[in-house]
N, C-alpha and C positions, 0 to 999 in steps of 0.2 A: 715163580718169579717174585722177587722182593720189591719193595717200594723204592722207586727211583725219584729222588727230589727234583731231578731235571724235568720230570713229567708233571710236576705239581704246579698248579696255578693258585697263588695265594688267595685266601679268603677275602682279603681287602680288594683284590682285583675283581673277583667274581661278584662281590657285593656291589661294588661301583657299577659294574656292567648291568646287574639286575636293577639297581635304582635308576639307571639312565634309560632303561627300556620305556618307550612311551606308553602311557596309559591315561585314561581320563579320571582315574581315582588315585588318591594318595597311597603310597606304599609305606608299610611299617615293618620294623623288625622288633620283636619283643622277646626278651630273654627272661627266664625264670631260674633262679637258684633253687633247685628241688631238694638238694641234700648237701650239707657241709659239715665236715669235721676237720680237725687239724691235719688229718691224713688223706681224706678223700672228698671229692665234690662231684655233683651231678647237675648239669644244666639242661634245660629244654629251650629251644629257640623256635619261634613261630614267625612265618612270613605272611603278611597280609597285603592284599590289594583291596582298598576300601575296607569293607567289613568281611570280606571273604578270606578265609584261611587257605593259603596256597600250599604250604608245606610246613612240616615240623622237622626238627633235628635234635637228637639227644647225644650227650657226650658225658663220659665219666673219666676223671683223671685222678691219679694218686700222686701225692706230694713226693718228690724225689725219684719218680720212676723214669725220668729222662732229664737231660740237662736243663731244658726250659722249665720243667716241673719242680726243679730244686728251689726256684725263686718265684715262679709265676703260675702255679698249677691252677689257681682260680681263674685268672685271665685266659690262660690257654684253654681251659675247659669251656668257657663262655664262647670264645672265638671258634673253637672246634664245633660247638653245637650249631652256630650260625653257618659254618661251612657245610655241615651235614644237611641242614635245611635247604641251603642253596643247591646242593647236589640232588636232593629229593625233588626240587623244583625244576630240575633239568640243567642246572649250571654246575656240572661236575668238574668242569675245567676245560681246557682246550681239547682234550681227548677223553670223552666220557667213558671209554672202555678202560681207562686207567685210573678209575676212582680209587683214592687211597684208603678210604674208610667205608 
């Protein structure tokens, strides 16, 4: 079964939901550009509650490998790493069995 965009909950929606969850400690999202060339990039995202690391997410994107990566492979890679970290923290989307990545 292939990926169905209708089953996908955007990273921005999942991130807002994570940030809105009540906690007595501040939440942080930290991204790291681990590797960059004109052709390829790698990001690592980290989710923290207070000083506790909750989850990480990694992503690699290649310039031109998809329509969005023709112009925005760096931004797409960073956002995707955050999405993977959110998935690893239990926010895979409205149906966690349909995790796209």
